[in-house]
N, C-alpha and C positions, 0 to 999 in steps of 0.2 A: 799242557794238558787241558788247562781250563778252556782254552779256545776250542779245542776237540770237542768238549763236553757241550759248548754252546752252540757249535755248528751242528753237532748230533741232534741236540734238543730242538733246534730250529727246523731241521730237516724233518724230524719226526712229527712236529706240529703241522707242517706243510702237508706231509703225507695224510695225516688225519683229517685236515680240512679238505683236501681234494677227494679224498676217500668218501667222506659224507656226501660231498656234492655228486660223485659218480654213482652212489647208491639211490639217491632220490632225485637227482635231477636239480636240487636246490642247494644253494649255499647254506652254512650254518644259521646265517642271519635270517634268511627267508624261512627256514624250518622253524626257528623260534617265532617269528612273526606269525605264522600260520598256526602254531599252537596256541599262541597268546589270543588270537582271534578266535579260535574254536572255543577256548575256555571262556572268553567274554560273552560270546553267543549263548552257550550253554546256561551260563549264569543269569543272563537277561531273560532267557525262556523259562527257566525255573522259578525266578522270582516276580514274574509277571503277575500283576493283580487280577487281570481279567480272567485268566484261566492259566492253570500251571501246564506248561507244554513240556512235561519231563519224559514223555513217549517219542520225542522228536529226536532223531540222530543228527548230528552235526560233524562235518568233516570239512576241512579247509585245504585247498591246494592253490598255490600262487595267489593268495588273497581271494579266491573265489569260494564262497561258502556253499556246501551242498547240504540241503536239508532232506531227511528221509524220515519214515515212520508213518504214523496213523493218528488222526485227529477226528473228531465227531462232526465238525462242520467245516463248510468251505470258508466261512469267516475266520475260523481258527487258523486255517491253513495260510490265508492271506496275512493275518496278524503275525504269525510266526515269520513269515518272510519280510515283513515290515520291521519286526524287532531285529532280526539279522542284519538287515541293510542299515541299521542305525549304528552299529558297531564301528569304531574308528578302524580304518585301514581296509574294510571290506570293499573290494572292487565290484564284485558281482554276487548275487544270490541265485542259486539254481534250487527251486523249490520243488522238490519231488516228493512232497508229503501226500498221502493218500487219505481221502475223506471216507470214513466208514460208511458202509451201506447198511441202513437199518432194516 
């Protein structure tokens, strides 16, 4: 009976892992990496000494960081992209931040 429980548990784990990949197209490890990158980028933007970039949205897919939102100047947009690129594991930054028109 113990062998049956072990095989059943292993099978359930396998289905869970493949189910996660089927839903997102990513493995569990890739999802965790993307979440870690997103959290690190958000933290870096929020704690920046030059300007707090808390109105910038961050999403990470396959280690590509997508920045959205609005800032006051073009320099702030470039700075946000530069900060995101400094985070470990980032493959690419797509900076879709809009500059406010005054």
